[in-house]
C-alpha positions, 0 to 999 in steps of 0.5 A: 579379327585375330590373325590365324597365327594367333589361334590355338590349334583347336580353335578355327578362325571362323569361331572368333568373335568380332564386334567391329563395325566399318565405322570404328576401329574398335574390334574384340576377338575372344579365344577359345570360343568353347572354354570350360572351367580352368581354361584361360580366355584371351581377349585381343582388342584392336583399338587406337588407344589402350582399352579397358577391359572388364570381365564378370565385373572384375577389371583385367590387366591389359598390355600391348602386343602389336601396334594398336592391339592389346590383349587381356587374359581372363582366368577360370578355375574349378571353384567358379560357377560355369555358364556366362559372364559379362565382358565390357571392353571400352576404348576412345569412347566406345564400349562393346558388351559381350558375354563369355561362355564357360562350359562346365567340367567334371573333377574327380575326387581323391583321398589323400592320407598325410603321415605325421610330420607331413600334416603341417598346417603351414606357416604364415611367412610361407603363405605370405610369400607364396601369396605375394608371388601369386599377385605379381603382375609385371609389364614385360612378356618374357615367355616366347612360345609354348610352355614345356613339360617341367619334368619327364615323369608320368603325371599322376594327379590332373588339375582340378582334382578335389581332395579328402586329406586324412578323411576331411573334404577340403571344401574350398580346395582343387588341385592347383597344378599337375603332379609329375611322378619323376624320381627323386633327383630327377631334373625340374626344367623352367616351363618357359623363359621368366624371371625366378621371383620366389625361392623358399625352402623347407628349412625356412618354414615352407612346410606345405609347399616344400622347397619351392621355385616360382618364376614370373613370365610377365603380364600376370603369367606365372608358374611354381614348382613345389616339393623340390629336393635341390634348388638350382636358381636365385631369386632375380635370376632370368631363366630359359625355357627348359633350363634345370631349376632344380630336382624332384623331391619329397619336401613339404606336404608330399606322400612320396617324390614328385613335382607339383607344377602350377600355373597362374594367370593374374592370380588364379590357378588355371589349367597349364595344358592349354599353354603347353599346346598353344603359345600365347603370342 
């Protein structure tokens, strides 16, 4: 079973699932037990050797977190269907077949009108660099605690919002992060320790994202900061939680000064809020 200090405050220890039998060292714990679309599952495996973890038919990266203990993250998003999905864990010739249950969630709809000059379709170079960043899965865990607010302004657009842009519904779109309405020039801070893996500027073709910083926190966990005014870090630089990496701006496809902050797990954008309440240690 997973120890109590590995649990988010909202998940009781008794709710964890363990399929370990007394005759085998292989056990699997899943948290949270009542996930909804946008949540991240933490799959903790106790095994004598590195396991494989497959969720919904897709293999997930697995990393050691203690002696004979391993973890995989399984992201969910608003574009996925709710309900059950398979979880298969294999190690040492043994297999655990389980189900992950994902509850439905209602997301609001928003209408955005972009003025001329802010309605660009973006550039291939911009999307190529951002896509390469989102695909990063590096082995070293760099974050050390719960993620912190990147800006002191109020949240104006939550995660998962569906949108009409200039009257046209964005069918495969959902708001991939949180928008903070900080004033222009207010500090933007790294949400956790990590390595700066992306710096992009509007002047270099980042016409949608605007001035951008992406931080690799390791093991498939990434954060991205968009529409910045000033950028104060360089690619390859290690930053600490709370360190100023730039300032709020209005660059790219933005209707006013704000910070867009997104959190990605294994290439999928998840709701950042649970990561701010619980350190996935």
